C-alpha positions in Angstrom: -40.3 28.2 -11.8 -36.8 27.1 -11.8 -35.8 24.2 -9.4 -33.1 25.2 -7.3 -29.6 23.2 -8.0 -29.4 22.0 -4.4 -33.0 20.2 -4.8 -32.2 18.7 -8.1 -29.0 17.4 -6.4 -31.0 16.2 -3.6 -33.4 14.2 -5.8 -30.6 12.6 -7.9 -29.0 11.4 -4.8 -32.2 9.9 -3.8 -32.5 8.1 -7.2 -29.0 7.0 -7.1 -29.2 5.6 -3.7 -32.2 3.7 -4.7 -30.7 2.5 -7.7 -27.5 1.4 -5.5 -29.8 -0.6 -3.1 -31.9 -2.3 -5.8 -28.7 -3.5 -7.3 -27.6 -4.6 -4.1 -30.6 -6.4 -3.4 -30.4 -8.2 -6.7 -26.8 -9.4 -6.0 -28.1 -10.7 -2.9 -31.0 -12.7 -4.2 -28.9 -13.9 -6.8 -26.4 -15.4 -4.4 -23.3 -13.4 -5.8 -20.6 -13.9 -3.1 -17.5 -13.3 -5.7 -16.4 -9.9 -5.4 -14.6 -8.3 -8.2 -12.8 -5.1 -7.0 -11.2 -2.1 -8.6 -7.9 -1.1 -6.8 -6.4 2.0 -7.5 -2.9 3.9 -7.4 0.4 2.2 -6.9 1.2 -0.8 -5.4 0.8 0.3 -1.6 -2.4 2.2 -2.5 -3.9 -1.1 -4.2 -2.8 -2.8 -1.1 -4.7 -0.3 1.2 -7.6 -1.1 -1.0 -7.2 -4.5 -0.7 -7.4 -4.3 3.1 -10.8 -2.7 2.7 -11.9 -5.4 0.2 -10.9 -8.1 2.7 -12.9 -6.6 5.3 -15.8 -6.1 3.4 -15.4 -9.9 2.4 -15.1 -11.0 5.8 -18.4 -9.3 7.0 -20.4 -10.2 4.0 -18.9 -13.9 3.7 -17.5 -13.1 0.1 -14.8 -14.4 -1.8 -12.6 -12.0 -3.8 -11.6 -12.8 -7.4 -8.1 -12.4 -7.9 -7.6 -8.7 -8.1 -5.9 -6.6 -11.1 -2.4 -4.9 -10.0 0.0 -3.4 -12.5 1.1 0.1 -13.4 2.0 0.2 -16.9 0.0 -3.3 -17.9 -2.4 -5.2 -16.1 -1.6 -8.0 -14.1 -2.9 -10.2 -11.3 -2.3 -10.3 -7.5 -1.1 -13.9 -8.4 1.5 -12.7 -10.6 3.1 -11.1 -7.6 2.3 -12.8 -4.5 1.9 -16.5 -3.8 -1.9 -17.1 -3.7 -1.8 -20.3 -1.9 0.1 -19.0 0.9 -2.1 -16.1 1.2 -5.3 -18.2 1.3 -3.7 -20.6 4.0 -2.6 -17.7 6.3 -6.2 -16.1 5.9 -8.2 -19.3 6.4 -9.0 -18.7 10.1 -10.6 -15.5 9.3 -12.6 -16.3 6.6 -14.2 -19.7 8.0 -11.9 -22.3 6.3 -12.6 -20.9 3.0 -10.0 -19.4 0.5 -10.6 -15.6 0.5 -8.9 -15.0 -2.9 -10.5 -17.3 -5.9 -8.6 -17.7 -9.0 -9.9 -16.6 -12.2 -9.3 -20.0 -13.9 -11.6 -21.5 -11.0 -14.3 -19.1 -12.1 -14.1 -19.7 -15.8 -13.9 -23.5 -15.4 -16.6 -23.8 -12.6 -18.7 -21.4 -14.9 -19.1 -18.9 -12.0 -19.2 -15.5 -13.9 -22.9 -15.3 -12.9 -21.9 -15.4 -9.1 -19.7 -12.2 -9.5 -20.7 -8.8 -7.9 -18.7 -5.6 -8.7 -17.5 -2.9 -6.2 -17.5 -0.5 -8.9 -21.0 -1.0 -9.9 -22.2 -0.7 -6.4 -20.1 2.2 -5.8 -18.1 1.0 -3.2 -15.0 3.0 -2.9 -12.4 0.9 -1.2 -10.0 3.8 -1.1 -12.3 5.8 1.0 -13.2 2.8 3.1 -9.6 2.1 3.7 -8.9 6.0 4.5 -11.9 6.1 7.1 -10.5 3.3 9.1 -7.2 5.0 8.9 -8.6 8.1 10.2 -10.3 6.4 13.1 -6.9 4.8 14.1 -5.0 8.3 13.9 -7.8 10.0 15.8 -7.5 7.6 18.5 -3.8 6.8 18.4 -4.2 3.1 18.2 -3.3 0.0 16.1 -5.2 -3.1 16.4 -2.5 -6.1 16.0 -5.2 -8.1 14.9 -6.7 -6.1 12.4 -7.5 -7.1 8.9 -4.8 -4.5 7.6 -2.1 -6.4 9.7 -3.3 -10.0 8.8 -3.3 -9.1 5.2 0.3 -7.5 5.3 1.5 -10.6 7.3 -0.1 -12.8 4.4 1.8 -11.4 1.5 4.4 -13.6 0.1 6.2 -12.8 -3.2 5.9 -16.0 -5.4 8.6 -18.4 -5.4 10.3 -17.2 -8.9 11.3 -13.9 -6.8 13.4 -15.7 -3.9 16.6 -15.7 -5.6 16.2 -11.8 -6.2 15.3 -11.3 -2.6 18.1 -13.6 -1.1 20.6 -11.6 -3.3 19.6 -8.2 -1.9 19.4 -8.9 1.8 21.2 -7.9 4.9 21.8 -4.4 4.0 22.7 -2.1 7.0 20.7 0.8 5.4 18.1 1.3 2.8 16.4 4.7 1.6 13.5 5.2 -0.6 14.1 8.2 -3.1 10.7 9.9 -4.3 11.7 11.5 -7.9 9.3 10.0 -9.8 7.3 12.1 -12.3 3.9 11.3 -10.6 5.3 12.3 -7.7 6.8 15.4 -8.9 3.2 16.4 -10.0 1.5 15.4 -6.7 3.8 17.5 -4.8 2.9 20.5 -6.7 -0.8 20.6 -5.2 -0.7 18.7 -2.2 -0.3 20.9 0.9 2.7 20.3 3.1 2.5 20.4 6.7 4.6 22.7 8.7 8.3 22.6 8.5 7.4 19.8 5.9 8.8 19.4 2.3 7.1 16.7 0.0 9.6 17.0 -3.0 13.3 16.5 -1.7 15.9 17.3 -4.4 18.4 13.7 -4.5 21.4 16.1 -3.7 19.6 17.4 -0.6 18.5 14.0 0.5 22.1 12.6 0.1 23.1 15.5 2.2 21.2 14.2 4.8 22.6 10.9 4.3 26.2 12.3 4.7 25.0 14.3 8.0 23.6 10.7 9.3 27.0 9.2 8.6 25.6 6.9 5.8 28.5 5.0 3.9 26.8 2.4 2.0 23.1 2.3 1.0 20.8 0.2 -1.0 18.1 2.4 -2.4 14.6 2.1 -4.4 13.0 4.5 -6.7 10.6 4.1 -9.9 12.8 6.2 -12.1 16.3 7.4 -12.9 18.1 4.7 -10.7 21.2 5.3 -12.7 21.2 9.2 -11.7 20.5 8.7 -8.4 23.7 6.1 -7.8 25.8 8.5 -10.0 25.3 11.1 -7.3 25.9 8.9 -4.4 29.3 8.0 -6.0 30.1 11.3 -6.2 29.4 11.7 -2.7 31.6 8.7 -1.6 28.5 6.8 -0.9 28.4 3.1 -2.0 25.2 2.0 -3.4 23.1 -0.6 -5.1 19.6 -1.0 -6.2 17.3 -3.5 -8.0 15.0 -2.7 -10.7 14.5 -5.1 -14.1 12.9 -3.9 -17.0 11.7 -7.5 -17.7 9.4 -7.1 -14.8 6.1 -5.1 -14.6 6.5 -1.8 -12.5 4.6 -3.2 -9.7 6.4 -6.4 -9.4 9.7 -4.3 -9.2 7.9 -2.5 -6.4 6.7 -5.5 -4.4 10.4 -6.8 -4.8 11.9 -3.6 -3.4 9.3 -3.6 -0.5 10.7 -6.9 0.7 14.3 -5.9 0.6 13.6 -2.6 2.4 11.5 -4.1 5.0 14.5 -6.9 5.9 17.1 -4.2 5.8 18.9 -3.0 9.5 17.8 0.8 9.0 14.9 2.2 6.8 14.6 5.7 5.9 11.5 6.8 3.7 9.0 9.6 3.9 5.9 9.9 5.7 3.6 11.0 2.9 4.5 8.0 0.8 2.1 5.0 1.4 4.9 2.8 0.3 7.3 3.9 3.0 4.2 3.9 5.6 3.5 0.1 5.0 7.2 -0.8 4.8 7.3 1.1 8.5 4.1 -0.9 9.7 5.6 -4.1 8.5 9.1 -3.6 10.1 8.0 -2.0 13.4 4.9 -4.1 14.3 5.8 -7.4 12.6 9.4 -7.8 12.2 9.9 -6.0 15.3 12.4 -3.6 14.0 11.9 0.1 15.2 14.8 1.6 13.1 12.4 3.4 10.7 13.3 7.4 9.7 11.7 9.9 7.6 13.5 12.8 5.5 10.7 14.8 4.7 10.1 16.9 8.2 12.5 19.5 9.4 14.9 18.9 6.7 16.8 16.3 8.6 16.4 12.3 9.1 14.6 11.9 12.1 13.5 8.6 13.7 9.6 7.8 13.3 7.6 6.4 16.2 4.1 6.0 14.5 4.3 2.6 13.1 3.6 4.0 9.8 0.5 5.3 10.7 0.6 9.3 10.2 1.0 10.9 6.6 2.2 14.2 8.4 5.8 14.6 9.1 5.2 16.0 12.4 2.9 13.4 13.8 5.0 10.6 12.5 7.9 11.4 14.7 5.9 12.5 17.7 3.0 10.2 18.2 3.4 6.6 19.3 0.0 5.0 18.8 -1.1 2.2 21.5 -0.7 -1.3 20.0 -4.2 -3.2 21.1 -3.7 -6.8 21.0 -6.6 -9.2 20.6 
């Protein structure tokens, strides 16, 4: 008699769950308290995964091994951000202990046998973060003392990038153009909301900027910066951007994140985690509500959601309640 596929799947799930529980028990018995995590996606997707990793670490009294970042090549969190500043800011949430432990420390103190792996234990950090966000969206709230907000407050670029930031501050208006090849592919299969466009051509966005009375902009995009600048010039909009081929792609992204966070007005799109985290930082941490999107209703509209909602309509119509500690 042939066993139904559903029955086989059930027993496979039971077997897998048992293996996972045994592995977790083994890690616990061995006192493995250093959490090596796999962060997925681009810079801000990785940051959402890091929020989840820090929450798991707090609950379980773990430290996190300096995580890997990078788009084109592997780099570390500490290649982008000031790890000492981060740890110092996060001490009070982790009992006075450094939350991120450097790889040099692990190797020098021979702590390799104290490492546990989120991939091996099948802990999906992106899904964990999405569940947290789904709860906030459903209840229309943001906790001002949440791990997400505290991590975001504790991110400071390494000192070697200070001059770049200083030379690109005080822009009246900044814009994120999404024209990268990965976004083009993503927009082909991702379902848009009502009156929402995921892939906006540069000339269409520039028309919106002219209607917005933009005279000068700082813009960011991961590809084709010269083309964007040329189109802006043709439309009599002065522009500037920062991108260095000498820096890894996600270091460029992190630098642009800080520049856009500190501009007077920011225009992005609600479907981008990059735009959403910039909006969250600007509105909740820097007290700057001048944040707009261009992916809804074919116009630039002020968003009021603190960067919480991905759907265009929700981002301009739902203002979450900020719950303070």
